[in-house]
C-alpha positions, 0 to 999 in steps of 0.5 A: 500500500505504501508502495502505490501511495509513493508511486501516486504522490511520484505521478502527482508532482509531476503532473503539476511540473510547475507548482512541484518546482517552485514548492522544492526551489522554495523549500530548499532554499528555506531548509539550506538557510535553516539548517546553516543558521541551526548549525551555528546556533546548535555550536554556539549553545553546546559550547563545552559540553562535549567534557564529561560531567561538564555540568560539575566544572565550574571556573573561580571568578573574581569580583573586585568590588573596591574596583567594580571589575569581576575578573576571569582569573586567580591567583596560582597561590589560591588553587594550592590553598583550595586544594588543600582546605576544601574538602568537596573537590574531585580535581582542580586544574589551571591554566595560563595563556601564553604568546610563544615564538616557535623556531622550528626548522630555519622559520620562526612563528608566533601562536597566539592559541598555546597555553601553560596547563597543569598535571590534573588538566586531563582529568577535568578536561576530555582531548583524544590523543592520536599519538601519546599520552599525558603521563608523557608529556608531564613526565619531562618539563620541556614538553609540548602537545601538538593538535593534528593541523599544527603538528602538519604545519610544523613537520608535514607528514613526518612523525612529530614525537620526539621532535624538537621546537625551540621557543626563546633559548630552550628546546622542547620536545613534541610528546603527544598530538591531539586531535584539534579542539571542537569549534565548540571549546573555549579552550582552542589551544594548538599547543600545551606546555606543562607549568613546571616549565614555567614555573623553572623561570625564577622571576615568573615563579616569583610572580606567579607565587604572589597572592597580588598576582592573578595569572591563572583561570581555575577549574574545579570539578565538584563532587556530585550533589555539591553546593557549589555556592557553599564552595564559593563561600568557602573560597572567599573565605579563604582569600579573606584569611590570605589577603587580609584586607581586601573585599574580595569576593569568589564566586563559581561560574559553572563551565556551561555558562562561560561562553556567554559570560559578558560582566567580566573587566578583561578575557583571556579566551582566545575565542571571545564571548557569544552573545546570547540575544544574537543567537534567540535572534538567529533561532528565530530567524532560522525558525522564519525562513523555514515556515516561509517556505513551509507558507509557500507549499501550503499556499500553493497545495490548498489553493490549488485543491479544486484541480484535485477535486474531482480524483479526491471525490472518487477516491472516496466513492470507491471506498478510499477512508479518509485516513487512507487519503490523509496519508497520501497527501502526508507521503506527497509532501514528505517526498518534496521534503525528500527531494529538497532535503537532498538539495538541501544537503549540496547546498550545504555542502557547497556553501559551507567554506563561505559559512565557515569563513564568514562565521570564523568558526571550523566547522566539520565536513557536512556528511560526517557530522552527526550535528549536521545530520541531526539538525537536517532530521529535524528539519526535514520533520519539521518541514513535513509536518508543517507542509502536509498536516493542513493541506492533508486534513483539507483535502481528505475531508472533501465531501464526494457529491459536493465535488463531483455536483460542482460545489466549492471545495474549500470553505471561507475558512480556508481561504481566510487562512491561506490569506493570513500565511501570505500576510505572515510569510511578508511580515516576515520578510519586512522585519528582516528587511527592516533589521537589515537596513537598521544593522546596515546604518548602524556598521555604517555609523560605526565605520564613519563617525569620529572616534576622537583619533587619527587612525589612518596609515599607522601601524605599531608593534611591540618590541619583545619583552625580553630586551627590557629583562634586567635593564636600567632606566637608562638602558631602557631609555637608551634603547627606545631613543635609539629605535625611535631616532632609526625609524624616524630616519627613514623617508618613508615614515612620517611619524613616531611614538612609542606608547604602553599599548593600541589607542583603539582598545586599552586594555589596561587599568588599575584601580586603588592606585589614584588619588587626588585632592578631594577625593572621597576615601571610599571611591577606588574607580578602575581606571584605564592607562596609557604611558605615552611619549611627547608626540603621542597625542599629535601623532593620534590627533588626540583633542585637547580640552585645556592644558597641554602634552606632555614636554621632554623640555620640562624636568617635571612631566615624568610625574605628570598626568593628561585625564579625558574628560570623563576622568575629571567628571566622575572624579569630581576633582576640584577646578581649576582642574589644571594643576590640581595634585594628581598620584598615580602608581605611587608617583606624585604631579599635577594635572597639565592636561585635559585630552577630549574624550574619545572611543579607546573601546567598542562603542558597546562600552561608554567611554570609561575613565583614562589617565595618560602618564609619561613612565618610560618602563610602561612602553614597548609598542612603537606607533609608526605613521607612513607617508603616503604611498610608502606603506610598503617601504616603511614596513621594510625599514622597520622590519631591517631595525627590528631584526638588528634587535630582535632578530630571533623574533618574527616582526609582526605588525597591527594596521590600526583600521584593521583593529578598530574593524576587528572591535566590530567583528562579530556584529559585522558577522550579523549583518552580512547573516542578516543580509544574506538571509533576510534576500533569501526570505524575500525570494522565497516569499516573491517565489509564492506570491508568483506561485499564488498570482499565476494560479489566481489568474489561470483560474479567471482566465475567462473572466480576463478574456471576456473583459479584455473584449469589452475594452478593459485595458491591460492595467484595469486587468493587472489591477483588478487581479492584484488588488487582493494581493496588494491588500495582504502585503499592505496588512503584512507591512502594518503588523511587521511594522511594530515588531521590527522597531521593538527587535531593533529596539533591543539590538540597538541598546546593546550599543552605548552609542548608536543611531536614533530609530527613525520611522524612514527606515521602517517606511523604506523597509516597507515600501521595498516589501511593497515594491517587490511584490508588486512587480511579482504579482505584475509579472504574472497579470501583465502575462495573462492581460495580454495573453490574446482573449480569444485563446482563453476564452476557448480555455476550458 
C-alpha cells in the first residue's frame, strides 16, 4: 500500500511540474538557510558540553567591588589553598595563556593559541590523543602537545613525536598529538606546555606565587550533589584569610555558562564570548525561513485543491477512507521534503567553506558531522509536518457528492487561513528587511564616525619584553630612543610615538592606585591607563580641551598627568582642574592637560576614565605613521630595524584601522548574515506570490478574456487581479513595523552609542517589500492580460 501511495505521489508531482518546481526551489532555499543557521546556533548553545561531567565543572571568578571589576583569573596560591582546604573537590586544574615564539627549522612562528596547563588538566577536561599520552607529556618539563593541524604545519607528514621545537632559548620536545579542538570549545589551544616549564623561570615563579598576581584561570570539578554556592563561600573565606584587608568575593561560574559570560572586565579567552541575544535572534530567524518556505507549499497546495477535487471525490466513492487519503497527501509532502533535503544537503556542502569563513567557526564536514545530520533530520521532520498536516486535512475532508456536483471545495475559512499565511510570510520578510536596514546603518555609523583619534596609515608593533629584561631606567631610555630615532630617519616614515599599548582598545587598567585632593576615601575607581611619550597626542591627533601635552623639556613632566573628560567629571576634581594634585602608581604630580573624550573601546561600551602618564618603563609599543603611498617601504625599513634588535623573533605589526574593524567583527558577521538570509526570505516569499498570482490569473482566465473583449486595458486587468494581493502586502507591512521597531530597539540597546531609530527606516523597508511584491504580482498579471482573449475564451 505504501508503495502504491509513493508511486501516486510521484505521478502527481510530475503532473503538476510547475507547482512542484516552485515548492522544491522555495523549500530547498528555506531549508538550506535554516540548516546553516541551526548549525551555528547549535554550536553556540553546546559550547564545552562534550567534556565528561561538564555540569560539575566550574571556573572561579574574582569580583573586586572596590574597583568595580570582575576577573576570570585568580592567584596560583589560591588554587593550592583550595586544593588543601576544600574537601568537596574531585579535582582542580589550572591554565595560563601564552604567546610563545616557536623556531622550527629556519622559520619563526608566533602562536597566539598556546597555554601552560597543570598535571590535573586532563583529569578535568577531555582530549582525544592521537599519539603519545598525558603521562608522557608531564614526565618531562620541556614537553609539548600539538594538535594534528599544527603538527602537520610544522612537520608535514613526518612523525612529530620526539622532535624538538625551540621556544625562546629552550628546546621543547613534542610528547603527544591530540585531535583538533572542537569548534564549540572555550579552549582552542593548538599548543600545550606543562606548568612546570613556566615555574622553572625564577622570575615567573616569584610573580606567580604572589597573592597579588592573578595569572591563572582555575577550574574545579565538584563531587556529585555538591552545593557550588557553599564552595564559593569557602573560597571567599580563604581569599580573605590570605589577602587580608580586601573585599574580594569569589564565585563559581558553570563551565556550560562560560561562553555567554558578559560581565568580565577583561578576558583571556582566545575565542571571545558569545551573545545570547544574538543566538536567540538567529534561532527565530531560522524558524522564520523554514516557516516561510513551508507557507509556500501550503498555499500553493490548498489553492490548487479544486484541480484535485474530482480525484479525491472519485477515490472516496470507490472506497478510499479519510485516513488513507490523509496518508497519501502526507507522503506527497514527504517526497517534496526529501527531494528538497537532497538539494539542501548539496547546497550546504557547497556553501560550507563560505559559511565557515563568515562565522569564523571551523564546522566539520557536513557529511561526517552527527550534528549536521541531527539538524537535517529535525528540519526534514518539521518541514514535512508543516507542509503536510493542513493540506492533507483540507484535501481529505472533501465531500464527494459536493465535489462531483461542482460545488466549492474549500470553505471561506480555508481561503482566509491561506491569506493569513501570505500576510505572515510577508510580515517576516518586512521584519528582516527592516533589520537589515537598521543594522547596516549602525555599521555605517561605526565606520564613518569620528572616534576622536586618527587611525589612518598608522601601524604599531611591540618590542619583545626580553629586550627590557634586567635593564636599568637609563638603558631602557637609550633602547627606546635609539629605535625611535632609526625609524624617524626613514624617508618613508612621517612620525613615530612610543606608548604602552594600542589606542584602539586600551585594555590596561588599574584600581586603587589613584588619589587626588577631595577624593572620597571609599571611592577607588577602575582607571584605564596609557603611558605615552611627547609625540603621542600629535601623531594620533587627540584633541586637547584644556592645558598641554607632555614636554620633554619640562623636567617635572615625568610625574605629571593628562586626563580625559570622563575622568575629570567622574572623579569630581576641584576646579580649576589644571594644576591640581594627582597621584598615580605612587607618583605624585599635577594635572597638566585634559584630552577630549575619544572611543578607546567598542561603541558597545561607554567611555571610561582614562589617565595618560609619562613613565618609559611601561612602554614597548611603537606607533608608526607612514608617508602616503610608502607603506611597503616603511614596513621593510621597520622590519630591518626590528631584526637588528630581535633577530630571533618574527616581526609582527598591526594596522590601527584593522584593529578598529576587529572590534566590530562579530557585529559585521551578524550584519552580513541578516542581509543574506533576508534576501533568501524575500526570494522565497516572491516565489510564493508568483505561484499564487499565476494560479489566480489562470482561475480567472475566461473573465480576463471577456473583460478584454469589452475594452478593459492591461492596467485595468493588472489592477483587478493584483488588488487582493496588494491589500495582503499592505496589511503585512502594518503588522511587521511594530515588531521590527521593538526588535531593533532591543538590538541597538547593546551599543552605548548608536543611531536613533527613525520612522523612514521602516517606511523604506515597507516600501521596498511592497515594490518587490508588486513587481512579482504584476509580472504574472501582465502575462495573463496580454494573452490573446480568443485563446482565453476557448479555455475550459
